[in-house]
N, C-alpha and C positions, 0 to 999 in steps of 0.2 A: 186491470193491470196494476200490479203493485211493484214499485221500483224502490230498491234499497239505496240509501245515500252512499253506502260504502262502495257500491259498484261504479260510482261516478268520480271516485278519487283519481287524481292525476297520475297517470302511468309514466314510467321512465321514457317511453318512446315519444310522449307528447309534452315532456317537461321542459324542453329547450327554451320556449319563450318566457317561461316563468321560473326564475332561479329558486332553488330549494329554500323553503322556509318563508318566502315572501307572502304567498297566498295565505298560509296559516296565520301569520301575524295580522294581516288585514282582516281575515275572518273573525279573529278574536276581538278586534277593535269595533267592528260593526254589529256583531251578534247581539250585544245587550240592547241595541236600539231596535231590535226586531227586524233586522235586515239580513238577507242571505247572500253571502258572497259566492260568485260563480266565476269561472274562467272558460273562455272559448278559444279554440284555435282560429286561425285567420278565415277558414271556410265556414265558421259558425258552429263547428262540432263542439258539444259540451265536453270539457276536459276536466273540470273540477267543480265541486260544490261543497259548501260547508257541511261536513258530515253530522253536525249536531245542531243544525238550524231549527229543527222541529218537524213534526209530521205534515203540517200545512205545506211547507216548502218541499219536503222529500217526496210526498205522494201526489202533489198537485202541480206546484210551480215547476220543479225540475223536469218532469216528463214533458210538460207543455213546451218549455223553452227548448228542450232537446229536439223535439219532433216538429216544431213549427218552422216551415220553410220561409215565412215572411221575416221572422227574426233572423234566420240565417242569411237571407238576402240583404237585410239592413246592415248586418255586421260586416259582410263582405265589402260593402260600399264605404265603410268608415275610413276617413282619411287620417293621415298622421298629424294634421294640424287641427283636428277637432278634439278639444280637451275632454268633453263629456257630452253625452246625448241621452235624453230620456224619451221613451216611447211606451205606448199602452196598447199594443196590438193584441194582447191576450186578455181574456175576460177576468176582471178583478185583480189584475196584476200590472204593476209598473216596473219597468226595467230601465236602469241607468247604466250606460256602458262607457268605458274609458279605454282608449287604445294603449297597448304596450308597444312603445316605439323604440327602435334601435336603428341608428343611422338613417333617420328619416323614412324608415320602413316599418309598417305595422306588422308585428310578429305575433300578436295575440290580443285578446280582449279580456278585460276584467269588468265584471258587472255586479251591480247590486239589485236584488229582487225585493220588492215590497208589496204588501197588500194595499190596494187602493182604499182611500178613506170612505168611498161610497160603495164598498163591496156589498152586493145584495143578490139574492136569487133572481135569475132571469133566464131568458132563452139561451143566451151564449154560455152562461155558467152551466146550465143543464146539459148542453151539448158536450162541454168539457168534461163534466163528471161521467157522462155516458162513455166517452172515448177512453177514459181511464178506469172505468168500472169501479167507481167509488160512489158512495152514498152522498147525495147533496146535503142532507141534514147533518151528516157527520162532518162534511167539509165546512158547513156554516159554523158548527161548534168550534172547529179547529181555527177558523179564521178569526173568531172572537178573541183568541189567545194571542193574536199578533196585532201590534198597533198598525193603524192605517196611515198612509202617506198621500199628500197631494203632490202634483207635479213639481210645484215650487219647492216643497220641503225635500223631496227626493233629489231635486237638482242641486240643492245646497249640499246634501250628503255626497252627491256625485262629484261636486267640486272638491270637497274634502278628500274623497277617494282618489281623484286625479293627482292631487298634491302629494298624498301619502304614497301613492304608487310610484310617482316620480322619485320621491326621496328613498323609498325602499329599493328601487332598482339601482339608484345611484350608490346607495350603501352596499348593496349586494355586489355591484361591480367593483367597488373599492375593496371589499372583503376578498373577492376572488383575486384581484391584483395583489393584495397583501399576502394572501396564501401562496400565490405563485411566486412572489418575490421571496417569501420566507423559504419556500422549497428550493428555489434557485440558490439562495444564500447558504442553505444547509448543504446542498450538493457541492457548491463551490468550496465551502469550508472543508468538506471531506476530501475533495480533490486536492486542495492546497495542503492539507494535512498529510495526504498520501505522498505528494511530491516532496514535501519537507522531510517526511520520515525516510524516504528513499535517499534524499540528498544527505541527510545526517549520517547515513551509513556508508558514505563514499570515502572511506579511508583508503589511501592509495596502497597501503600495505595489507589491505584486507584481501583474502583469497577470493577470486572471481566466483567460484562455486558457492561460497558462503554468501556473498553479496547478492547474487541473482536468486538464490533460494529464498532469502529474506524478502527481496523485492516481489517475487511471485506470490508469496504468502500474504504480503500487504495488499497487493492488487486484488487477490481473490476475496479478501474481506470487504473491499470497497466497491468494486465494479460489478458484483453480482454475476460472476461467470463461473462456468463449471471447471475450467482448467486454464492454466497459463504455462507457456513454455519458452525456452530460450535456446537458440542455436548460434554458434560462433563460427566464423570462417577459419579455416586451418591457418591462414596467413595473418590472423588477428594478433598473433603473439601469445595467445592464451590457449592452452590445451584443455578443452572442456567438452565433454560429450554432451549431446543434446539432452536437455532436462525438461521434465513436464511435472507439474504439481496440480492437484485438484482431484475431482471425483471421476474424471475421464481417464481410463487406463488404456494406453496404447501399447501394443507389443513393441519390443525394442526395435525390430526390423521396420515396423510401421513408422515409429518415431524418427528413425534414421532416414527413411524414405521421405517423410514430410520435410525434415530439415534440409536434405539434399535438393529438394525441389523448390523450397521457399528461398533459400539463399541466392541461387542464381537469378530467380525471378525478381526479387527485390533489388538485387545489385543491378539488374538490367533496367528496371523501371524507376528505381530510386523514389518510390512512393509507397503508400500503404496498399494493402490488398484486402478488400472487403467482400466476403461471400456469405450471404444470408441463406442461401439454398445450395448446399454442397451437391445435392443429387443432380441438379441441372447444370453444374459447372463442368466444362469439358476437360479442364486441366486437373482439378482437384476432386472430381466426382468419386474417385476411388476411396476417398476418406469418408464418404457418406455412410459407410458401414459402421463407423465408430462415432460420428459427430454430425451435427446439423449445420453449424455455422463456423466461420473462420475469419478472424481479423488479425492481420500480421503487419508489422511496421519495421522498418530497418533501423539498426543501430548504426548511425552514420555520423562521421565527423569530417567536416569539409566535404571533399568529394569521395571519401573512402567509406565503403560499407563494411563494417567490422562483423556484422552478424544480424540477427533479427530477434524480435520478441513476438509471440503470437498468443491469441486468446481463442478458446474453443467453447462454443455454446453459451450464449447469454440466457440466463434463467427466465426472465420475465418477458422479454420481447426480442426484437432484432437489434443488431448492432446499428448505430446511427452515427451522424456526424459528431455528436457530443462525445461518444465513446472513442471515436477516431482521434479527435482533438486531444482528449485527455491521455490516451495511450501513446500518442506521438510525443507529448510532453514528458511522459515517463521514460520513453525510449531515448529522448534527447538527454535527459539527466543521466541515464544509465550509460549512454555512449560517452559522456564526459568522464564518468568514472573509469570506463574501460580504456579510454585514451590515456588518462592520467596514470592508470595502473601500468599500461605498457611503457610509458615514459619512465615511471618509477622503476620498473623492472630493468630498463636499459641502464639507468643511472646506478641502480643497486648492483647490477652485474658488473658495471665498470668499476665501482668502488670495491667490490669483493675481489675482482681481478687484481686491482692495485694492491689490496691488502695481502693477497696470497703471494704476489710478486715480492712485496716488501718482506714478508716473513721468510720467503725462500732465500732472499738475499741475506737475512740475519742467520738462518740456519746454515747457509753455505760457508759462513766463517768458521764453522766447527763441524767437521765431517761426522763426528760422533753424535751430534744432536740433530742430524738431518731428519726432517719430518716432525720434530718435537713440537713445534708450535701448532701444527695441524692436529696432532693427537691431543694436545692439551685443550684446544678449542672444542674438539669432538667430545672429550670426556666432560668438559665443563658444561656443554650443552646437554649432555645426557643427565648430569646431576641436577641441573636447573629444571629440566623437565620432570625428573623424579620428585622434586619437592613441590611441584605444581605452580611454578611461576608462569605468568602470562607469556604468550608467544613473543610479544615485542621485547620483553626482558630477556627471554631465552636467546633471541637473536643477538641482542647486545652483548650478552655474556659470551656467546660464541665468537663474535668479532673481537672482544677484549682478549679472549684466549689466543686468538691468532696474533695479536699485537703485544702480548704480555712481555715478551723479551726483546721488543724493538730497541730498547735502550742499549742492548749489547753491541749495537753499531759503534757506540762510543767507548767500548772496552777493547784494549789491544788484543790482537790474535794470539800473542805470546801467552797471555793470561788464559784466554778461552781454551786454547789447545794444549796447555801444559799437562803432561802426563802424571806428574807427581803432585804432592800436596802443595797447596798455595801458601805462600808466605803471608804474614799479617798485612803487609803493604799490598800484595796482590789481591788478597781477599777484600781489602778496603776498596780497591778499584772495582772489583766485581760487584760489591754491594751498591755501587752507584748506579747500576743499570736501571732500576725502577724509576729513579728520579730523572735520569737522562731520557728515558722513554716518555715520561709524563711531560717533560719540556718539549719533546719533539711533537707531541700531539696537541699541546696547549693552544696553538694558533690555528688549528683546523677545527672549526666549530662543529662540523658534521660528526666528529668523533670524540668530542669533549666528554660525552657521557661514558666513554670507555676508559677514561683516565683512572678511576678508582681501581679497576681491575689490574691496570698496568703498575700503578704506584704501590698498591698494598698486597700484591700476591706473595710477598715474602714475609709478611707479618705473621706472628704466631698467636694462637688463642690465649696463651699464658703471658703475652706481652714481651717476650724475649726475641721478637723478630726485628726486621729492619724494613724501611729506613726510619720509621717514626716511633716504633715501640708501642703501637696501639695494642689493646687487649680486648678479648671477648666481643660483645656486640658492637663495640666502638669501631671495629674493623668493618668497613663496608661489606655487604653480603657478596658482592661481585668479587672482592679480593679474597674472601674466605673460600669461595667455590673454586677459584682458579688456583689458589694455594694447594688445595687437596689434589686437584687434577694434575698440577705441575709435579708435585712430589710423587704421585703414583706413577706417572710416566717416567720420571727420572729413575725410580727404583726398577722399573721393568724394561729399561733401555740400557744398552752398552754405553759406558762412559770411559774416558781416558784413564780413570783411576780404578775401575772395577767392571766386572761383567754384570749383565742384567740379572735381577733376582727373579725367581719363579713368581708367577702371578699370585699364587696362594700365599707365598711368603710376604709379598708386598701388602696384601690385604690384612695379614696378621699385624704388620707394622702400623698400618692405619688404625686398626683397632687399639693397639697398644698406645698410640700417641693421641687418641681422641681425648679432648679436654686439656691437652698441653699444647701440642702443635696445631691440632685441627679442631674446628668447631664440632663438638660431640654429636649434635643433631645431624649435621651434614655428613659426618662420618658414618652414622648409623644408616642414613638413606643410601649412601654409596655402597656400603657393605651389603645392604638388602638386595642390591642388584644381583649379587652372586658372581662367582668366577666365570661360569659358563656364558652369562650375558655379556660381561666385559670382554671376554676372550673373543666372542663372536663380533662384537662391536669393533675391536681393533683389527681382527682378521679381515672384515669387510673393507675397512679403511685401507689396509695394506694392499688388498686386491685392486681397489680403485686406483690407488697411487701407482701400482705396477702397470696397469693398463694405460694410465695417462703417460707414464714415462716411455712405454713402448710406442705409443702414438707419436709422442714428440720426437723420438729417435727415428721413426719411419719418415716423418715429415722432414727431418734434418737431412737424411740421406737420400731423399727422393730427388 
């Protein structure tokens, strides 16, 4: 019988008592001394032997150790408190064994095999050769290539083996703990980075769709899932259709059905929903046609559930408590954004209502300029968008357009509503309204950023405007934009001293005054819109204003 050493290598199924790499390190240490390292399971089964120990060990020692029931019986009896044991139950072979101990339990055996120092041909050796079908002379020749050991000499090696085994197992355990800790730290870092990234995008004026789209993409990158979605309650204050991102494509009706079922479920239970086998779930089994797993958590602030976030199909395994904990943290951060966004919307709506009321009061002083501030704000926003300003600046310019004439509160109505040409004194009174407006807004910190539009909307690009005579780029951009919008609306509206100019004529005037009264770059951008676009913009505004007036009249007479 010929036995190859490679066949005795430790397989994954039997590797648990011996951490990876430990046996190889020990084998390398004892091989130069003519010793063969072996490892046995608790029942005596040979699980590992040094693959390069030599032919004497591979063809004679290993097969005998593997098949000898006396060796197996002695190994089974080894206690955890025995540091090392040497026995010679096999012909011409000494075996020193050391227990591999974990929590006072023997989980495996590590052994050193050696040739006895009195190795010689005899009846026992002959029987061994016969069992293994090897030639006795050949075995004798191979034995001469291996140093012999006495019991005492091998016992000393066994003591060294026990010490090294203990150290290697301890080092291996520490290495495993270190690897586990490193993995946990890496995961924690990714999780914290994800939460920070989501938190950093929580600007209250950011659109909910944009925020949740970015949050979904960030989660997909970190949590190793196929898809993530968001659904909000209708009473959350945010009109947002259910959204889903990732590699799972749900039909619109299916996504709506999922959202309609998740929202009341999470609102009722106020806790996460974890399903790792959709096929066997009685409530969401219908989704198994499209997915395998579902994890959903509520977007909750105080006792109010504003919506939910959900994950579909984890790539590598099932959803677990770690996923649930992280996803709940993400949902909590997102719920804070959603709540703040709702509060911001309420405050913003209140402020815009007050601004519209204030501008309506200003316009009411002059029946000929009714709606002027609204139209200037609309045209200013259009121009700011055309030149590519950020959304936040566009919104500020719109509000400044609403307030640009607020200073007319301080101008006598006799001047505002005069049908003829103003006298020099009356014109001086009229020219004060930008400064009056700036003073009115100066003490309201929430609108201080709008003051340049109010103060400088009558400055001219050539420096001949008022109240300060600034020229060119020295005039704040907000003032230059509102100046152009204000003049365009003035030309296309009926005034006490003239009728409205046709829109095309007003555009011709803007082109003619580019570089003198108006910023030429802004004028070019405004003209690029074309008369049809501007006419449609003003027509839509007029239609909305008419509907609003009709509604107000209905409510007044009801």
